[in-house]
C-alpha positions as CSV (number, residue, x, y, z in Angstrom):
1,M,10.4,63.3,2.6
2,A,8.7,60.7,0.2
3,S,5.5,59.0,0.7
4,T,5.2,55.6,2.5
5,A,2.5,52.8,2.3
6,T,0.4,51.6,5.0
7,T,1.2,48.1,6.3
8,R,-2.1,46.4,5.7
9,L,-3.9,48.1,2.7
10,R,-0.9,49.8,1.0
11,L,-2.4,53.0,1.0
12,E,-0.1,56.1,0.3
13,K,0.7,58.4,3.4
14,Q,1.9,61.7,2.1
15,A,4.7,63.4,3.9
16,L,4.3,67.0,5.2
17,G,4.6,69.6,2.6
18,E,4.7,67.0,-0.1
19,N,2.3,67.1,-3.2
20,S,1.3,70.5,-2.8
21,A,-0.8,70.4,-6.1
22,T,-2.0,67.1,-6.1
23,W,-2.6,66.0,-2.4
24,G,-6.4,66.2,-2.7
25,A,-6.9,65.2,-6.4
26,P,-5.8,62.7,-7.3
27,K,-3.7,61.6,-4.4
28,L,-6.5,61.6,-1.5
29,N,-9.1,60.4,-3.8
30,T,-7.1,57.4,-4.9
31,V,-6.6,56.6,-1.3
32,L,-10.5,56.9,-0.8
33,D,-11.1,54.5,-3.9
34,L,-8.6,52.1,-2.5
35,V,-10.4,52.1,1.2
36,D,-13.6,51.6,-0.8
37,E,-12.1,48.8,-2.6
38,A,-10.8,47.3,0.6
39,I,-14.2,47.6,2.5
40,G,-16.5,46.5,-0.5
41,G,-14.6,45.5,-3.5
42,V,-15.5,42.1,-4.9
43,E,-12.6,40.7,-7.1
44,S,-13.2,37.6,-9.4
45,V,-10.0,35.5,-9.4
46,A,-9.7,32.6,-12.1
47,I,-7.7,29.7,-10.8
48,A,-5.7,28.2,-13.6
49,G,-2.7,26.1,-12.2
50,A,-1.6,24.7,-8.7
51,T,-0.4,28.1,-7.5
52,T,-2.2,31.6,-8.0
53,T,-0.5,34.5,-6.4
54,L,-2.9,37.5,-5.8
55,T,-1.6,41.0,-7.1
56,S,-0.3,43.1,-4.5
57,T,0.5,46.8,-5.2
58,N,1.3,50.0,-3.2
59,Y,-1.1,53.1,-4.0
60,A,-2.8,51.4,-6.8
61,S,-5.9,48.9,-7.1
62,D,-4.8,45.2,-6.8
63,Q,-6.5,41.7,-6.3
64,S,-5.3,41.2,-2.7
65,R,-6.8,44.6,-1.3
66,N,-10.5,43.6,-2.1
67,A,-12.9,42.6,0.8
68,A,-14.4,39.6,-1.2
69,L,-12.6,37.0,-3.5
70,V,-14.8,34.8,-6.1
71,L,-12.6,32.0,-6.7
72,T,-13.6,30.3,-10.4
73,G,-12.2,27.6,-12.7
74,T,-11.6,23.9,-12.8
75,L,-9.3,22.2,-10.4
76,A,-6.9,19.8,-12.1
77,A,-5.0,19.1,-8.8
78,A,-4.8,20.3,-5.3
79,S,-4.2,24.1,-5.7
80,E,-3.4,27.1,-3.3
81,I,-4.1,30.8,-3.7
82,I,-1.5,33.2,-2.0
83,V,-2.2,36.4,-0.4
84,P,0.4,38.8,1.0
85,N,1.8,38.6,4.5
86,V,-0.2,41.3,6.0
87,E,-3.3,41.5,8.5
88,K,-6.3,41.1,6.3
89,L,-9.9,39.9,6.6
90,Y,-11.2,38.0,3.5
91,L,-14.6,36.7,2.2
92,A,-13.4,33.9,0.1
93,V,-16.2,32.4,-2.2
94,N,-15.3,29.0,-3.5
95,N,-17.0,28.5,-7.0
96,T,-14.5,26.2,-8.4
97,T,-15.3,23.0,-9.8
98,G,-13.2,19.6,-9.7
99,S,-12.7,17.0,-6.9
100,Y,-9.4,18.8,-5.3
101,S,-8.7,20.9,-2.5
102,L,-8.1,24.7,-2.8
103,T,-6.2,26.3,0.1
104,I,-5.6,30.1,0.8
105,K,-2.5,30.8,2.6
106,T,0.6,33.0,2.5
107,A,3.7,32.0,0.6
108,A,5.5,30.5,3.6
109,G,2.8,30.3,6.4
110,T,-0.1,27.6,6.9
111,G,-3.4,28.1,5.2
112,Y,-7.1,27.1,5.2
113,A,-8.7,24.7,3.0
114,L,-11.8,26.4,1.4
115,R,-15.0,24.8,1.6
116,S,-17.6,25.2,-1.5
117,G,-19.1,28.6,-1.2
118,P,-18.5,31.5,1.0
119,N,-15.7,31.4,3.7
120,W,-14.6,33.9,6.1
121,V,-10.9,33.8,6.7
122,Y,-8.3,36.1,8.0
123,C,-4.5,36.5,7.8
124,D,-2.3,37.4,10.9
125,A,0.6,38.5,8.7
126,V,2.0,34.6,9.0
127,N,-0.9,32.4,8.5
128,V,-4.3,32.2,7.1
129,S,-7.1,30.8,9.5
130,G,-10.7,30.5,9.4
131,A,-12.8,33.4,10.8
132,V,-16.0,31.8,11.6
133,P,-16.2,29.4,14.6
134,R,-17.2,25.7,13.9
135,L,-20.7,24.5,15.3
136,D,-18.9,22.9,18.2
137,Q,-17.3,26.3,19.3
138,A,-20.5,28.3,18.9
139,P,-22.3,29.6,22.2
140,L,-24.9,27.1,23.5
141,A,-28.3,27.6,22.4
142,T,-30.7,29.0,25.1
143,A,-33.9,28.3,22.9
144,S,-35.4,25.9,20.4
145,V,-33.2,25.8,17.1
146,D,-35.3,26.0,13.9
147,V,-33.4,24.6,11.0
148,N,-36.2,25.3,8.5
149,S,-37.4,21.8,7.7
150,Q,-33.7,20.9,6.6
151,R,-31.8,17.6,7.8
152,V,-28.9,17.5,10.2
153,T,-26.5,14.9,8.3
154,N,-23.2,12.9,8.7
155,L,-23.9,12.4,12.6
156,G,-21.4,10.0,14.3
157,T,-22.4,6.8,16.2
158,P,-24.3,7.9,19.4
159,S,-22.7,6.8,22.8
160,A,-24.5,8.9,25.3
161,S,-28.4,8.6,25.9
162,T,-28.8,12.4,24.9
163,D,-26.8,11.9,21.5
164,A,-29.0,12.3,18.1
165,A,-28.7,9.2,15.8
166,T,-29.0,8.7,12.1
167,K,-32.1,7.1,10.5
168,A,-29.5,4.4,9.5
169,Y,-28.4,3.6,13.0
170,V,-32.0,3.4,14.4
171,D,-32.9,1.1,11.4
172,A,-30.1,-1.1,12.3
173,A,-30.7,-1.1,16.0
174,V,-34.3,-2.1,15.9
175,S,-33.6,-4.8,13.3
176,T,-31.0,-6.6,15.5
177,T,-31.5,-8.7,18.4
178,P,-32.8,-6.6,21.6
179,T,-30.3,-6.3,24.5
180,Q,-32.9,-6.2,26.9
181,N,-35.3,-8.9,28.3
182,L,-38.9,-8.9,27.4
183,A,-40.8,-10.2,30.5
184,T,-44.5,-11.3,30.2
185,S,-47.1,-13.5,32.0
186,A,-46.4,-17.3,32.3
187,G,-49.9,-18.2,30.5
188,T,-51.6,-21.7,30.3
189,A,-51.9,-24.3,27.7
190,L,-55.5,-23.0,27.0
191,A,-54.2,-19.4,26.9
192,P,-50.8,-19.3,26.0
193,T,-48.5,-16.3,26.5
194,Y,-47.4,-16.1,22.8
195,S,-50.4,-17.1,20.4
196,W,-52.2,-15.6,17.3
197,A,-55.1,-13.6,16.8
198,T,-57.0,-16.1,14.9
199,D,-55.9,-19.1,17.1
200,S,-55.6,-17.9,20.6
201,N,-55.5,-21.5,22.3
202,T,-52.3,-22.5,20.2
203,G,-48.8,-21.0,21.1
204,L,-46.0,-21.0,23.7
205,Y,-46.2,-20.7,27.6
206,L,-44.2,-21.3,30.9
207,V,-45.6,-24.8,32.3
208,G,-43.3,-24.1,35.4
209,S,-39.9,-23.3,36.6
210,D,-37.4,-24.1,33.6
211,S,-39.9,-25.7,31.6
212,L,-41.6,-24.5,28.3
213,G,-44.7,-25.8,26.9
214,L,-46.2,-25.9,23.5
215,S,-49.8,-26.3,23.2
216,A,-52.2,-26.8,20.4
217,G,-55.9,-26.7,20.6
218,G,-55.8,-25.7,24.2
219,T,-53.5,-29.2,25.0
220,V,-50.0,-29.5,25.9
221,R,-48.2,-31.3,23.2
222,A,-44.5,-31.2,23.9
223,T,-42.6,-29.8,27.1
224,V,-38.9,-28.6,27.0
225,S,-37.4,-28.6,30.5
226,S,-33.8,-28.6,31.6
227,T,-33.6,-32.5,31.3
228,G,-35.0,-32.7,27.9
229,L,-37.8,-32.8,25.6
230,A,-41.1,-34.7,26.5
231,V,-43.5,-35.3,23.7
232,A,-47.1,-36.3,24.5
233,G,-47.7,-38.4,21.2
234,V,-45.9,-39.9,18.2
235,L,-42.6,-38.2,17.6
236,S,-42.4,-37.3,13.8
237,A,-40.4,-34.5,12.5
238,S,-40.6,-33.4,9.0
239,G,-37.4,-31.3,9.4
240,A,-34.3,-31.5,11.4
241,M,-34.4,-33.2,14.9
242,T,-31.9,-32.0,17.5
243,A,-31.3,-33.1,21.1
244,S,-28.3,-32.3,23.5
245,A,-29.2,-35.6,25.6
246,G,-30.0,-39.2,24.7
247,M,-33.3,-40.2,23.0
248,A,-35.1,-43.4,23.3
249,V,-38.0,-44.3,21.1
250,T,-39.9,-47.5,21.8
251,G,-41.5,-47.3,18.3
252,T,-40.6,-45.6,15.0
253,L,-38.5,-42.6,14.7
254,S,-39.1,-40.8,11.6
255,A,-37.5,-37.4,10.7
256,T,-37.5,-35.9,7.2
257,G,-34.7,-33.7,8.1
258,A,-31.5,-34.5,10.4
259,A,-31.6,-36.2,13.6
260,T,-28.8,-34.7,15.9
261,L,-28.3,-36.1,19.4
262,G,-25.9,-35.2,22.2
263,S,-25.8,-38.8,23.7
264,T,-27.2,-42.3,22.6
265,L,-30.1,-42.9,20.5
266,G,-31.8,-46.2,20.8
267,V,-34.6,-47.3,18.3
268,T,-36.4,-50.4,18.7
269,G,-37.8,-50.4,15.4
270,A,-36.6,-48.6,12.2
271,L,-34.5,-45.3,12.3
272,T,-35.2,-43.2,9.2
273,A,-33.9,-39.7,8.8
274,A,-32.4,-37.4,6.3
275,S,-29.1,-37.6,8.2
276,V,-28.0,-38.7,11.8
277,A,-25.7,-37.1,14.1
278,S,-24.8,-38.3,17.5
279,S,-22.1,-38.1,20.3
280,G,-23.1,-41.3,21.6
281,A,-23.8,-44.8,20.1
282,V,-26.5,-45.3,17.7
283,S,-28.1,-48.8,17.3
284,G,-31.3,-50.0,15.3
285,T,-32.6,-52.8,13.2
286,T,-32.0,-51.0,10.2
287,L,-30.5,-47.7,9.4
288,S,-31.5,-45.5,6.6
289,A,-30.1,-41.9,6.0
290,S,-30.2,-39.9,2.6
291,G,-27.6,-37.2,4.3
292,A,-24.7,-37.2,6.2
293,T,-24.3,-39.6,9.3
294,T,-21.9,-38.4,11.9
295,L,-21.3,-40.3,15.1
296,S,-18.9,-39.8,17.9
297,S,-18.9,-43.2,18.9
298,T,-19.9,-46.8,17.6
299,L,-22.3,-47.6,15.0
300,G,-23.8,-50.8,15.3
301,V,-26.5,-51.9,13.0
302,T,-27.9,-55.6,13.0
303,G,-29.1,-55.2,9.7
304,A,-27.9,-53.2,6.5
305,A,-26.9,-49.6,6.7
306,T,-27.7,-47.8,3.7
307,L,-26.3,-44.1,3.4
308,S,-27.1,-41.9,0.7
309,G,-24.7,-39.1,2.2
310,A,-21.5,-39.1,4.0
311,L,-20.7,-41.5,7.1
312,S,-18.3,-40.0,9.9
313,V,-17.6,-42.1,13.0
314,T,-15.1,-41.4,15.6
315,G,-15.1,-44.8,16.9
316,S,-15.6,-48.1,15.0
317,V,-18.1,-49.1,12.4
318,T,-19.7,-52.6,12.9
319,A,-22.1,-54.0,10.5
320,S,-23.1,-57.5,9.8
321,S,-23.6,-56.9,6.1
322,T,-22.2,-54.2,3.7
323,V,-22.0,-50.6,4.5
324,T,-22.9,-48.6,1.5
325,A,-22.5,-44.8,1.1
326,A,-23.2,-42.8,-1.8
327,G,-21.3,-39.8,-0.6
328,V,-18.1,-39.6,1.5
329,I,-17.0,-41.8,4.6
330,L,-15.3,-39.8,7.1
331,G,-12.8,-41.2,9.7
332,P,-10.4,-39.9,12.2
333,A,-7.4,-37.7,11.4
334,G,-5.0,-40.6,11.8
335,S,-1.1,-40.6,12.5
336,V,1.9,-41.4,10.8
337,G,1.9,-44.9,12.2
338,A,-1.7,-45.5,11.6
339,P,-3.0,-43.0,8.5
340,S,-6.9,-42.9,8.6
341,H,-7.0,-44.6,5.1
342,S,-4.3,-47.4,4.6
343,F,-4.2,-50.9,3.4
344,S,-4.7,-54.2,4.7
345,G,-1.2,-55.2,3.6
346,D,0.5,-52.2,4.6
347,T,-1.1,-50.2,7.4
348,N,1.8,-47.7,7.9
349,T,1.2,-46.2,4.6
350,G,-1.5,-44.1,3.3
351,I,-3.3,-40.9,3.8
352,R,-4.0,-38.9,6.8
353,N,-5.3,-35.4,8.2
354,S,-1.9,-34.0,9.6
355,A,-3.5,-30.7,10.5
356,A,-6.5,-28.4,10.0
357,D,-7.4,-28.5,6.1
358,T,-4.3,-30.4,5.3
359,L,-3.8,-33.6,3.6
360,A,-0.7,-35.8,4.2
361,I,0.7,-38.7,2.2
362,V,2.6,-41.3,4.6
363,T,5.0,-44.1,3.5
364,G,6.6,-46.4,5.8
365,G,5.3,-44.5,9.0
366,A,6.6,-41.0,7.8
367,D,5.0,-38.0,6.4
368,R,6.4,-37.5,2.8
369,F,4.3,-34.9,1.0
370,S,1.3,-32.5,2.2
371,V,-1.1,-30.0,0.8
372,D,-2.9,-27.4,2.7
373,S,-5.8,-25.1,2.1
374,A,-3.8,-22.3,0.8
375,G,-2.5,-24.5,-2.1
376,I,1.0,-24.8,-0.4
377,V,2.8,-28.2,-1.2
378,R,5.4,-29.3,1.0
379,A,8.0,-32.2,0.7
380,T,10.2,-33.6,3.9
381,G,13.0,-34.5,1.6
382,D,14.5,-33.6,-1.7
383,L,11.7,-33.3,-4.4
384,Y,12.4,-34.4,-8.1
385,W,10.5,-34.2,-11.2
386,E,12.3,-36.6,-13.6
387,T,11.9,-37.7,-17.2
388,G,14.1,-40.6,-18.4
389,T,17.7,-40.9,-16.5
390,N,18.1,-37.1,-16.3
391,R,16.6,-34.8,-13.8
392,N,15.4,-32.2,-16.2
393,I,12.7,-30.2,-14.7
394,G,14.1,-29.3,-11.2
395,Y,14.4,-30.3,-7.6
396,A,14.1,-28.7,-4.1
397,S,16.3,-29.6,-1.1
398,L,14.1,-28.6,1.9
399,V,16.1,-28.9,5.2
400,D,16.2,-27.2,8.5
401,H,18.4,-24.1,8.0
402,A,17.9,-23.1,11.7
403,A,20.5,-25.6,12.5
404,G,23.1,-24.0,10.0
405,N,22.0,-26.4,7.1
406,I,21.3,-24.9,3.5
407,G,18.1,-25.2,1.7
408,V,18.1,-25.1,-2.1
409,T,15.3,-24.9,-4.4
410,T,16.3,-25.4,-8.2
411,F,14.3,-25.1,-11.4
412,G,16.2,-26.0,-14.7
413,V,17.9,-28.7,-16.4
414,E,20.7,-31.1,-14.9
415,D,22.2,-33.7,-17.3
416,G,25.7,-34.3,-15.9
417,G,27.3,-30.9,-16.2
418,G,25.5,-29.3,-13.0
419,W,22.1,-27.7,-12.9
420,T,21.2,-25.0,-15.5
421,G,18.5,-22.7,-14.6
422,M,17.3,-20.6,-11.3
423,V,18.8,-21.7,-8.0
424,M,17.3,-20.4,-4.8
425,T,19.4,-20.7,-1.7
426,N,18.3,-20.5,1.9
427,S,21.0,-20.7,4.5
428,R,21.9,-19.5,8.0
429,V,25.2,-18.0,9.2
430,G,25.2,-17.7,13.0
431,S,21.7,-16.2,13.9
432,V,21.0,-14.7,10.4
433,N,19.0,-16.1,7.6
434,S,20.7,-15.6,4.2
435,Q,18.7,-16.1,1.1
436,S,19.9,-15.4,-2.8
437,I,18.6,-16.3,-6.2
438,E,21.1,-17.3,-8.9
439,F,20.8,-18.0,-12.4
440,K,23.5,-20.4,-13.9
441,T,24.4,-21.9,-17.3
442,A,26.5,-24.7,-18.3
443,E,27.4,-26.9,-21.3
444,G,25.7,-30.0,-20.7
445,G,27.8,-32.9,-19.5
446,I,31.1,-31.0,-20.0
447,S,31.4,-28.0,-17.6
448,T,30.2,-27.2,-14.2
449,A,27.4,-24.6,-14.1
450,T,28.5,-21.0,-13.7
451,T,26.5,-18.0,-12.0
452,R,25.6,-15.6,-14.5
453,L,23.2,-13.4,-12.6
454,A,22.5,-13.3,-8.9
455,V,20.1,-11.4,-6.6
456,T,21.3,-11.2,-2.9
457,K,19.6,-11.3,0.2
458,D,20.2,-7.5,0.6
459,G,18.6,-6.8,-2.9
460,Y,21.9,-6.4,-4.7
461,V,21.8,-7.4,-8.4
462,E,25.1,-8.9,-9.5
463,V,25.7,-9.8,-13.5
464,G,29.0,-11.8,-14.4
465,Q,30.3,-11.9,-11.0
466,T,29.6,-12.9,-7.4
467,S,32.5,-11.6,-5.4
468,T,31.9,-8.0,-5.2
469,V,29.0,-5.6,-5.6
470,T,31.0,-2.8,-6.9
471,P,33.0,-3.8,-10.0
472,G,35.2,-1.3,-11.3
473,Y,35.3,1.0,-8.3
474,S,38.0,1.9,-5.8
475,G,40.6,-0.4,-7.3
476,N,38.2,-3.2,-8.0
477,T,38.9,-4.6,-11.4
478,T,36.4,-7.5,-11.4
479,Q,34.7,-7.5,-14.6
480,G,30.8,-7.6,-14.7
481,S,28.3,-5.1,-13.2
482,A,26.0,-4.7,-10.0
483,I,23.0,-2.8,-9.2
484,Y,22.4,-1.4,-5.8
485,P,18.8,-1.5,-4.0
486,D,19.3,2.2,-4.0
487,G,19.6,2.4,-7.9
488,R,23.4,2.9,-8.1
489,H,25.0,1.0,-11.0
490,F,28.7,-0.2,-11.1
491,I,30.3,-1.5,-14.3
492,S,33.7,-3.1,-15.1
493,Q,34.5,-4.3,-18.5
494,P,37.5,-5.4,-20.7
495,T,36.7,-3.1,-23.8
496,F,33.8,-0.6,-24.5
497,S,30.0,-0.4,-24.1
498,N,27.7,0.4,-27.0
499,W,24.7,2.9,-26.6
500,N,22.5,3.0,-29.7
501,Q,19.5,5.1,-30.9
502,N,18.0,4.6,-34.2
503,A,16.9,8.4,-34.2
504,D,18.3,11.9,-33.5
505,G,17.7,13.2,-30.2
506,T,18.3,12.5,-26.5
507,L,20.3,9.2,-25.9
508,L,20.4,9.6,-22.1
509,S,18.8,12.1,-19.8
510,I,20.6,12.8,-16.5
511,C,18.3,14.0,-13.6
512,R,18.7,15.4,-10.2
513,S,15.6,14.6,-7.6
514,G,13.5,13.9,-10.9
515,T,14.4,17.1,-12.7
516,A,16.5,17.1,-15.8
517,V,20.1,18.8,-15.3
518,G,21.8,17.4,-18.4
519,S,21.8,14.8,-21.3
520,I,23.6,13.1,-24.0
521,A,22.3,13.5,-27.3
522,V,23.2,12.2,-30.9
523,T,22.6,13.0,-34.4
524,T,23.7,11.0,-37.6
525,T,27.2,12.2,-37.1
526,T,27.9,13.8,-33.8
527,T,27.5,13.3,-29.9
528,S,26.7,16.3,-27.7
529,F,27.1,16.3,-23.8
530,N,25.0,18.7,-22.6
531,T,24.1,20.6,-19.3
532,S,21.2,22.6,-18.3
533,S,21.6,26.4,-19.5
534,D,17.9,27.5,-20.0
535,Y,17.5,31.3,-19.1
536,R,14.3,30.1,-17.2
537,L,16.3,28.4,-14.7
538,K,18.6,31.4,-14.0
539,T,18.4,34.7,-11.9
540,G,20.8,37.5,-11.2
541,V,22.2,37.3,-14.7
542,E,24.9,40.0,-15.5
543,A,27.8,40.5,-18.0
544,M,30.9,39.1,-17.1
545,T,33.9,41.5,-16.3
546,G,37.5,41.1,-15.4
547,A,37.8,38.0,-17.3
548,V,41.3,38.6,-18.5
549,A,42.4,39.3,-14.9
550,R,40.8,36.2,-13.8
551,L,42.3,34.1,-16.5
552,A,45.7,35.3,-15.6
553,T,45.2,33.9,-12.2
554,L,44.8,30.3,-13.4
555,Q,47.9,27.9,-12.9
556,P,48.2,25.5,-15.8
557,R,50.4,22.6,-14.7
558,R,52.2,19.5,-16.6
559,F,52.3,16.5,-14.7
560,R,52.1,12.6,-14.4
561,F,49.3,10.8,-12.5
562,K,50.7,8.6,-9.7
563,A,49.1,5.4,-11.5
564,Q,51.3,6.0,-14.7
565,P,54.6,5.0,-15.4
566,E,57.7,7.2,-14.5
567,N,58.6,7.3,-18.3
568,A,54.8,8.3,-19.4
569,P,54.5,11.7,-21.1
570,K,53.3,14.5,-18.9
571,T,49.8,15.8,-19.2
572,D,48.6,19.4,-19.3
573,G,45.9,20.3,-16.7
574,F,45.0,22.0,-13.6
575,L,45.2,21.1,-9.7
576,A,41.6,20.9,-8.8
577,H,42.1,22.9,-5.6
578,E,44.1,25.8,-7.4
579,L,41.4,25.8,-10.1
580,A,38.7,26.0,-7.5
581,S,39.8,29.4,-6.4
582,V,39.1,30.9,-9.7
583,V,36.3,28.9,-11.1
584,P,34.7,27.1,-8.4
585,S,31.9,25.7,-10.6
586,A,34.6,23.6,-12.5
587,V,35.5,21.7,-9.3
588,T,33.7,18.9,-7.5
589,G,34.8,18.1,-4.1
590,S,37.1,19.7,-1.7
591,K,40.8,19.6,-1.0
592,D,41.9,16.8,1.1
593,G,38.3,15.7,1.6
594,P,37.0,12.1,1.7
595,A,36.4,11.9,-2.1
596,I,39.0,12.7,-4.9
597,Q,38.5,16.0,-6.4
598,Q,37.4,16.1,-10.3
599,V,37.2,19.0,-12.7
600,D,34.9,19.8,-15.6
601,L,37.0,21.7,-17.9
602,S,34.0,22.9,-20.1
603,K,33.2,25.2,-17.3
604,L,36.3,27.3,-18.3
605,V,34.7,28.1,-21.7
606,P,32.7,31.1,-20.4
607,L,35.7,32.6,-18.8
608,L,37.8,31.8,-22.0
609,V,35.2,33.6,-24.1
610,G,34.8,36.6,-21.7
611,A,38.6,37.2,-21.9
612,V,38.7,36.7,-25.8
613,Q,36.0,39.4,-26.0
614,E,37.8,41.8,-23.6
615,L,41.1,41.1,-25.6
616,A,39.2,41.9,-28.9
617,V,38.0,45.1,-27.5
618,R,41.6,46.1,-26.5
619,V,43.0,44.8,-30.0
620,T,40.2,47.0,-31.8
621,A,41.1,50.1,-29.6
622,A,44.8,49.8,-30.3
623,E,44.3,49.3,-34.1
624,A,42.3,52.5,-34.2
625,A,44.9,54.4,-32.3
626,I,47.5,53.2,-34.6
627,K,45.4,54.2,-37.7
628,T,44.9,57.6,-36.1
629,K,48.5,58.1,-35.6
630,K,49.4,57.0,-39.3
631,D,46.7,59.2,-40.6
632,K,48.5,62.2,-39.0
C-alpha cells in the first residue's frame, strides 16, 4: 500500500511494511522537519500582483505549511493571498506598502483583510477569519488598565454619561452655548451680580421680577423689563438701537448705528441715525439716515428726508419736499395689475417681484418675462431673437404640455424654408411626457427642413430616419442608422461602408465583456478576419484523431434561399442543424429556436486539415507498400 498525506500539514503517512530501508532516514526525518516548519517556520512572501497563491506540496517543504508568513512588497491595487482549503492557524505579518487592502483567503471562500503588522488568522477549510478577538469581544477588565502612557484614539461621539470623549469633542462642548441655566444672586446697583474686579459697582443685576438693571458707579442708569426699556438720562447710542415696542423721545434721538423699532417712533426734535427700521409709523421734523431705512407703515416727514442708504416702506411715502436716496428705494412686491415700479401714464406696465428672488416684467397687466436667482429666464409666450426681417437666431414656444399641447424650443435659422438647427420638443401623450431633440437642415426659402439626426426620449439616436430604431434588421429596409441606449448599432445603406486606417494593424477590435475575442486587421494589400487562438487561452489541448471519419459524416447540400427567385443558381453549403452535430463550434443558435441559425465555415478548417493529414499518412504508407512490392 502506498503512502498517504495528512489532511492539514500534508505529512507522509507510511503504509505498514513500506519503505523498509528508508522509513527512518530520510522519511521520518522529513516528517519531523515539516512538523518543525509548521510549528516554528517563518516564510517571507513577496506580493507582486493582484493574487498571490502560496505553494502547497505533499511530503515537501512549501510556503503554506509555515507557522508565520511575512508579507512584503508594494501593493498597486487591492490584492489577495490564497492559502489551501485546509484547517490551519497562521501568524500573518503584513509588511507591505501602498494604500491598498491585502486579504488572506481561500480560492473560493471569504477572507480576512490584514491590518499592518502581525495578524492571527485561521482557516476552517472553507474561509479565513481573524483569530484574535476585538477589544469589544475581550473579557471585561477586573482591574485598572495601564496603557503605558499611550493615547486611545478614534473615539466615537459619546452618548452615555460613562462614555469617554476625545479632546476635540470636549473643546467643542465647552466653547458652545451651555445647555444648563446658571443661577446666581440678584445683586444691587451698588454691588451688581456681574461686575469687574477693577470696578465692582458697575455691571448687571436683577432689579425685580422680570426686570434687569444696568448700573454705573453704583447708580442704575437703564432698566429693561417685560414692557420695554427705561433710561434714566439722555438716550444716545453710538451703535445700533433696537426696540420691539414703540419709542417716544421728547428731545433729540441720536444713534450712530441703526435704530430698529417694533412699533411707532415719535421724535419731537430731530431724528438722526445711521439707519432706521420700524414696524410702525415714523414721524419727525427732519429725518437723516446714512444707512438703510425700512418701515412697515407710513413715513411722514414735515421737512426734508435725506437718505444716504436704501428706503423700504410697506405703506405710502409722504413728504412735503423731495425724497433723496443715494442707495436703493425698496417698495412692495406689486402685482400684475399694479407693478411695484410703473409709470404715471401706464400703471399696469412695469416691473414687480413675482416670487422670492424673482424679477418679472409686466406689460398690459400680464407677466411676460422673468428671471430668478438661479439665472433661469422664463417667457410666458413665444420667444424670438430677430435681426432684420428673418428669425435667424431661434425661438421657444413654451406652452402647457400637461393638457396635451406641445412645447418646442428651436435654435437655428428660419428664412422661409423652415427652421434649420436644433429642435427640442416636449409633448404629452395621455399621461406620459415625451421629449426629443432633432437636428434639421433645409435649403433656405426653397425646401421644408428635414430631420437629419434625432435623439428620442428613450435615449435612441437616429441618423437619416425617424420611423424606426432598427434600420436594416428583421425585414426593415429603411435607410439610415440607429444607436440603442445599450450600445447596439443598426445600419441600413444603399451601397457600401468605407472603413479606413492609414497604417498596418488592427482596424476593429471585437470584445466580449471587455476582453478581446477577435479583430479585423489590415495591411497595405490585405484584410484579415481574426478570432482568438492564443495558447494561453486554452486548456485540455490534445491531438485531433478520427478527422477523416468525422469529415465523412458531413452532409454538403445544394440549395436556394427562400428569398431568392426560383431560377436563381443553387448554392453549395450546409444545413446548420446538420453541421452542428459534427462541428458544434461552427454553428450559432439551435434548430427551430427563436433566432435564425448561422454558420462560420472557417471553423471547418481544423477538421479539414486534420483529415488531409490523416490521408497524407495513409498515402505515404500506401506508396511505401507499393514500392516494397516493386522492389521484390
